[in-house]
C-alpha positions, -999 to 999 in steps of 0.1 A, spaced: 819 579 -142 798 611 -138 805 631 -106 780 629 -78 770 666 -74 745 658 -46 753 634 -18 732 626 13 744 601 39 723 588 68 700 618 69 675 619 98 652 648 106 631 650 138 604 675 145 600 673 183 595 636 188 582 628 152 606 613 128 600 629 94 630 613 76 651 584 89 686 573 79 683 584 42 712 579 19 712 588 -18 733 606 -45 725 623 -78 752 625 -105 758 651 -131 735 645 -160 711 623 -139 675 626 -129 665 609 -97 628 608 -87 614 606 -52 583 586 -49 563 582 -18 529 586 -2 518 619 15 537 624 47 566 601 35 592 629 40 598 640 4 594 677 10 614 675 42 642 658 22 641 685 -4 643 712 22 673 696 39 691 690 6 685 727 -4 700 739 29 667 754 40 667 733 71 695 713 86 692 676 93 690 663 129 719 640 119 736 629 88 758 645 60 750 665 29 775 675 2 765 699 -27 790 700 -55 816 687 -31 809 713 -4 800 698 30 767 715 42 768 728 77 755 759 96 786 777 85 785 767 48 747 766 43 746 800 25 774 790 1 757 756 -5 723 772 -12 739 792 -41 746 759 -58 710 747 -56 679 756 -75 648 748 -55 613 747 -68 589 744 -38 554 729 -41 539 763 -35 566 786 -49 550 820 -42 556 848 -67 554 886 -63 522 887 -82 521 925 -86 555 925 -102 561 917 -139 576 884 -149 609 902 -157 610 920 -123 603 888 -104 634 873 -120 655 904 -119 650 907 -81 662 872 -76 691 877 -100 702 907 -79 697 888 -46 720 861 -60 746 888 -68 748 879 -105 772 899 -125 750 904 -155 714 902 -141 696 915 -172 714 890 -195 708 861 -172 671 870 -168 668 870 -206 685 835 -207 661 822 -180 631 836 -198 642 820 -231 648 786 -214 612 784 -201 598 801 -232 584 832 -214 603 859 -233 570 872 -248 554 874 -214 582 894 -197 562 926 -193 531 909 -179 522 909 -142 529 875 -126 495 874 -110 478 874 -144 495 843 -157 479 809 -159 489 783 -134 512 766 -160 529 799 -169 534 807 -132 551 773 -128 574 781 -157 583 814 -140 589 797 -107 612 772 -125 630 801 -142 635 817 -108 650 784 -95 674 783 -125 683 820 -127 718 815 -112 725 783 -132 729 760 -103 745 726 -108 719 709 -85 682 713 -92 655 702 -68 619 702 -81 591 695 -56 560 683 -75 568 704 -106 538 692 -127 512 690 -99 479 705 -111 492 714 -146 473 708 -178 489 682 -201 506 707 -224 522 726 -194 532 693 -178 548 682 -211 567 715 -213 580 709 -177 591 674 -185 609 685 -216 627 712 -195 639 685 -171 653 665 -200 671 697 -210 686 701 -175 699 665 -177 715 671 -211 731 702 -195 748 679 -170 728 692 -140 720 668 -111 682 668 -109 661 655 -80 623 655 -87 595 647 -63 562 635 -78 532 613 -73 529 606 -110 542 571 -116 541 574 -154 560 607 -152 586 591 -128 592 563 -152 596 586 -182 619 611 -165 641 590 -142 674 574 -145 667 561 -110 637 561 -88 639 564 -50 609 551 -31 606 568 3 584 562 33 602 580 61 631 557 53 645 548 18 628 516 7 646 512 -26 665 532 -52 673 518 -87 665 522 -124 628 517 -132 634 484 -150 657 471 -122 630 480 -96 605 459 -115 629 429 -115 634 432 -77 599 422 -67 595 385 -63 573 367 -88 569 372 -125 545 360 -152 552 347 -187 529 337 -214 540 307 -234 521 299 -266 525 263 -278 513 243 -308 480 225 -300 462 224 -266 482 240 -238 463 221 -211 485 190 -217 515 209 -205 500 227 -174 506 198 -150 541 194 -164 549 230 -157 531 231 -124 554 202 -112 585 224 -115 595 240 -82 584 277 -79 559 277 -108 522 276 -113 504 274 -146 470 281 -161 461 269 -196 437 286 -221 436 274 -257 472 273 -269 485 296 -242 501 288 -209 502 316 -183 531 307 -160 540 324 -127 577 319 -119 599 331 -91 618 354 -114 621 360 -151 656 345 -149 639 311 -146 622 314 -180 650 300 -202 653 268 -181 615 265 -182 613 268 -219 642 244 -223 624 218 -201 592 221 -222 611 217 -255 629 186 -241 595 172 -231 582 176 -267 564 209 -266 565 229 -298 567 265 -287 554 293 -309 560 323 -287 573 334 -252 561 368 -239 573 380 -204 547 401 -186 566 428 -168 555 441 -135 542 476 -137 559 503 -117 526 509 -98 527 472 -86 563 476 -75 556 509 -57 525 495 -39 544 464 -29 573 485 -15 552 511 3 529 484 17 558 464 30 575 496 44 
């Protein structure tokens, strides 16, 4: 079982009387990517800042690579985290190399020049090392900001909206880099509004709306939502079977040509439904479950939350 490098238990953060995050518990294992999904104002950035040790929670517990985070240990814990903020802010008059070299020295790295070279190679910016950061495109600035977050090789990486506003090629490069971090056994927490990106990247998805609404693998999240649809193609006219199917508890059916579109309480009910149709004399040609989309699941969860 992979080790949990990032653990949060019952995190709550108040700003005066406003609750930004309420009773949030999650963990991220080595070699795992967990994505935070939620509407604007859901607490994603506040969660990232707490987990990075930038701000302390009002209540709750955080452990980074088995170190309990507190006012006394926050500096030590921050050294174990690479944080990419939504607006990273670079020294635009400095070159790419000097931006990274400054951070390498701030981290007290033993071989700053070598580690800058490694970070540049990782994000494919070695050929831009001598350019001023301010003259880079948005996508290249984002690569530089990610390199800065990774310069000290942290075991835990927090990326807040890493592909926001990027062109498709730059976004693809960032997603490939996240896959590399997973393969390198880092624990990666990503915040995004891009549902397709979340599904591609994530081992698990956490849906947040001040409180944690759900956390699971994308496929498991889809199965959680009540109701599923299956298309059953039969030999002959499907209409003769629609009343038969509709009489089964928890199902409704519409017929069109040779196809029955059946809504069931869950996909686990499909084998019994098919068996009942066969026993009644239906000759079944094909059965196609229609999976719920992640967007449907997300909107159901956020709407209910």
